[in-house]
C-alpha positions in Angstrom: -22.6 54.3 -55.4 -26.0 52.5 -55.2 -24.9 50.8 -52.0 -24.2 54.1 -50.3 -27.7 55.4 -51.0 -29.5 52.2 -49.9 -27.6 52.1 -46.5 -29.6 53.7 -43.7 -28.0 56.5 -41.8 -26.4 55.2 -38.7 -27.7 57.0 -35.7 -26.6 56.8 -32.1 -29.1 55.4 -29.6 -31.1 58.0 -27.7 -30.0 58.4 -24.1 -32.5 59.8 -21.7 -31.2 61.6 -18.7 -33.5 62.2 -15.8 -33.0 64.4 -12.8 -33.5 62.6 -9.5 -32.7 64.9 -6.5 -32.6 62.1 -3.9 -30.1 59.5 -2.9 -31.3 56.8 -0.7 -29.0 56.9 2.2 -30.6 53.8 3.7 -30.9 52.9 7.3 -33.0 51.1 9.7 -35.3 52.3 12.5 -37.2 49.9 14.7 -39.7 50.8 17.4 -41.7 48.7 19.8 -44.2 50.0 22.3 -46.4 48.6 25.1 -48.8 50.0 27.6 -46.2 51.6 29.7 -43.0 51.6 27.6 -41.5 52.3 24.2 -38.2 51.2 22.8 -36.7 52.6 19.6 -33.4 51.6 18.0 -31.5 52.5 14.8 -28.3 51.9 13.0 -25.6 54.6 12.7 -24.4 54.1 9.2 -25.0 56.7 6.5 -24.3 55.2 3.0 -25.0 55.9 -0.6 -25.0 52.8 -2.9 -21.9 50.8 -1.9 -20.1 53.8 -0.3 -20.2 54.4 3.5 -20.3 58.1 4.1 -20.2 58.0 7.9 -20.5 55.4 10.6 -21.6 57.8 13.3 -25.0 59.3 12.2 -27.9 58.7 14.4 -31.4 58.3 12.9 -33.2 58.9 16.2 -33.6 62.4 17.5 -34.9 63.6 20.8 -37.6 66.1 20.2 -39.0 66.6 23.7 -38.3 64.9 27.1 -41.0 62.3 26.2 -40.8 62.2 22.4 -38.3 60.6 20.0 -38.3 60.8 16.2 -36.8 58.1 14.1 -36.3 58.9 10.4 -34.5 57.1 7.5 -34.2 57.9 3.8 -32.6 60.9 2.1 -30.5 62.5 4.8 -31.0 66.1 3.6 -34.8 65.7 3.9 -34.5 64.2 7.3 -32.5 67.2 8.5 -35.1 69.6 6.9 -37.9 67.7 8.7 -36.3 67.9 12.1 -35.5 71.6 11.7 -39.1 72.3 10.5 -40.5 70.3 13.5 -38.2 72.1 15.9 -39.4 75.5 14.6 -43.0 74.4 15.0 -42.3 73.2 18.5 -40.8 76.7 19.4 -43.9 78.4 17.9 -46.1 76.1 19.9 -44.3 76.8 23.1 -44.4 80.6 22.6 -48.1 80.5 21.7 -49.4 78.0 24.4 -46.7 78.4 27.1 -46.0 74.7 27.3 -44.1 72.0 25.4 -45.8 70.2 22.5 -47.2 66.9 23.4 -46.4 63.7 21.6 -49.8 63.6 20.0 -49.5 67.2 18.7 -46.1 66.4 17.3 -47.5 63.3 15.6 -50.1 65.5 13.9 -47.4 67.8 12.5 -45.7 65.1 10.6 -48.6 64.2 8.2 -49.2 68.0 7.7 -45.6 68.4 6.7 -45.9 65.5 4.2 -49.1 67.1 2.8 -47.4 70.5 2.3 -44.7 68.8 0.3 -47.0 66.6 -1.9 -46.0 68.2 -5.2 -42.3 67.6 -4.5 -42.4 64.7 -2.1 -39.8 64.0 0.5 -37.5 61.0 0.6 -37.8 59.9 4.2 -39.7 57.5 6.4 -41.0 58.3 9.9 -41.4 55.9 12.7 
C-alpha cells in the first residue's frame, strides 16, 4: 500500500487550443513599373497547405480602366477588401461625378488596414 501513496498521480499533458481565423491560401503577385508602363502578373492557384482548392482564381482585379489591384493571402479577406474598395469607388463617383484616380484608391488601402487594426487582415497588397 505504501507504493500506491508515494506514486504521483498521472495526469495528461495540457493541450492548448488556439483559434486562428485565417488560412494562408498562398499565392504570388509581381509588379514592375517604369516611367510610362506597368506590368503585373500573378499565379492562379488557390491552395491551403498541401491541398489545391482551385487552379483558376486570379489574384489581380481590375478596379478602374487604369488601376489594377493585386492581393494575396487569406482569400476571404481579399474578397472583402475588393468589395469594400468597390463600394468606396461607387461613393466617390456619386459624390465627385468622376472615377476614382489611382492615387485616391492607393490612399484607401492603408485606411482600410488601419480600420481593421484590432482584428488585422490576412492579405498583402501590391
